[in-house]
C-alpha positions as CSV (number, residue, x, y, z in Angstrom):
1,M,6.3,-59.6,16.9
2,V,6.1,-58.6,20.5
3,Y,7.1,-55.0,21.4
4,D,8.5,-54.3,24.8
5,P,7.8,-50.7,25.7
6,G,9.3,-51.5,29.1
7,A,12.7,-51.8,27.4
8,L,12.5,-48.1,26.5
9,N,11.8,-47.1,30.1
10,A,14.7,-49.4,31.3
11,S,17.1,-47.8,28.9
12,L,16.1,-44.3,29.8
13,A,16.2,-45.1,33.6
14,A,19.8,-46.5,33.1
15,A,20.8,-43.3,31.4
16,V,19.2,-40.7,33.7
17,G,18.8,-42.6,37.0
18,N,16.1,-41.3,39.3
19,D,15.5,-38.0,37.5
20,A,11.8,-38.4,36.6
21,E,11.6,-35.1,34.9
22,L,14.4,-35.9,32.5
23,L,13.0,-39.3,32.0
24,T,9.7,-37.8,30.9
25,E,11.5,-35.3,28.6
26,L,13.6,-38.0,26.9
27,R,10.6,-40.3,26.5
28,A,8.6,-37.4,24.8
29,A,11.6,-36.7,22.6
30,F,11.8,-40.3,21.5
31,L,8.1,-40.5,20.8
32,E,8.1,-37.2,18.8
33,S,11.1,-38.3,16.7
34,A,9.7,-41.8,16.1
35,T,6.3,-40.3,15.1
36,R,8.1,-37.8,12.7
37,Q,10.1,-40.6,11.0
38,A,6.9,-42.7,10.6
39,D,5.2,-39.7,9.1
40,L,8.0,-39.2,6.7
41,M,7.9,-42.9,5.7
42,S,4.1,-42.6,5.1
43,R,4.7,-39.6,2.8
44,A,7.8,-40.9,1.0
45,R,7.3,-40.8,-2.7
46,C,10.6,-42.3,-3.7
47,D,12.9,-45.1,-2.5
48,A,15.5,-42.7,-1.2
49,N,13.1,-40.9,1.1
50,W,11.7,-44.2,2.4
51,Q,15.2,-45.5,3.0
52,F,16.3,-42.3,4.8
53,A,13.3,-42.2,7.1
54,A,13.4,-46.0,7.9
55,S,17.2,-45.7,8.6
56,R,16.6,-42.7,10.9
57,L,13.9,-44.7,12.7
58,K,16.2,-47.7,13.1
59,S,19.0,-45.5,14.5
60,L,16.6,-43.8,16.9
61,A,15.2,-47.1,18.1
62,G,18.7,-48.4,18.6
63,S,19.7,-45.4,20.6
64,F,16.9,-46.0,23.0
65,G,17.1,-49.8,23.1
66,A,13.7,-50.3,21.4
67,T,14.7,-53.5,19.6
68,G,11.2,-54.4,18.4
69,L,11.0,-51.0,16.6
70,M,14.5,-51.6,15.2
71,A,13.3,-54.8,13.7
72,L,10.4,-53.1,12.1
73,A,12.7,-50.5,10.6
74,D,14.8,-53.3,9.2
75,E,11.6,-54.8,7.8
76,A,10.9,-51.5,6.1
77,L,14.4,-51.2,4.8
78,D,14.2,-54.8,3.3
79,G,10.7,-54.3,1.9
80,A,9.0,-52.1,-0.7
81,P,8.8,-48.4,-0.1
82,G,5.4,-47.3,1.1
83,D,4.4,-50.8,2.3
84,P,1.1,-50.2,4.1
85,V,1.6,-53.3,6.3
86,V,4.9,-52.1,7.6
87,L,3.6,-48.6,8.1
88,R,0.7,-50.0,10.2
89,K,3.1,-52.1,12.3
90,V,5.4,-49.1,12.9
91,Q,2.5,-46.9,13.9
92,A,1.1,-49.6,16.2
93,A,4.5,-50.0,17.9
94,I,4.9,-46.3,18.4
95,E,1.4,-46.1,19.9
96,D,2.4,-49.0,22.3
97,F,5.3,-46.9,23.5
98,A,3.1,-43.8,23.9
99,T,0.5,-45.6,26.0
100,Y,2.8,-47.6,28.2
């Protein structure tokens, strides 16, 4: 799956216009929250915790127009809790957003 970190920037720019400082703050908030949800997924020891963190990640991604990350959250919700392949994909997607 191809992730488009540019979609995040486009969504943020549409919301805040030319306010570069606010854009930077919102981007940082997105990355912090996405990282937190990925961490909670990696530490989930029961189905409910996995589902909760994956649902929160999906909601966050949807709010910011990060459709590729939404698809990964769906993959997590449809799969087995603690799936290391999904966790690696989620982490890689978040890192793509962080480095873009």
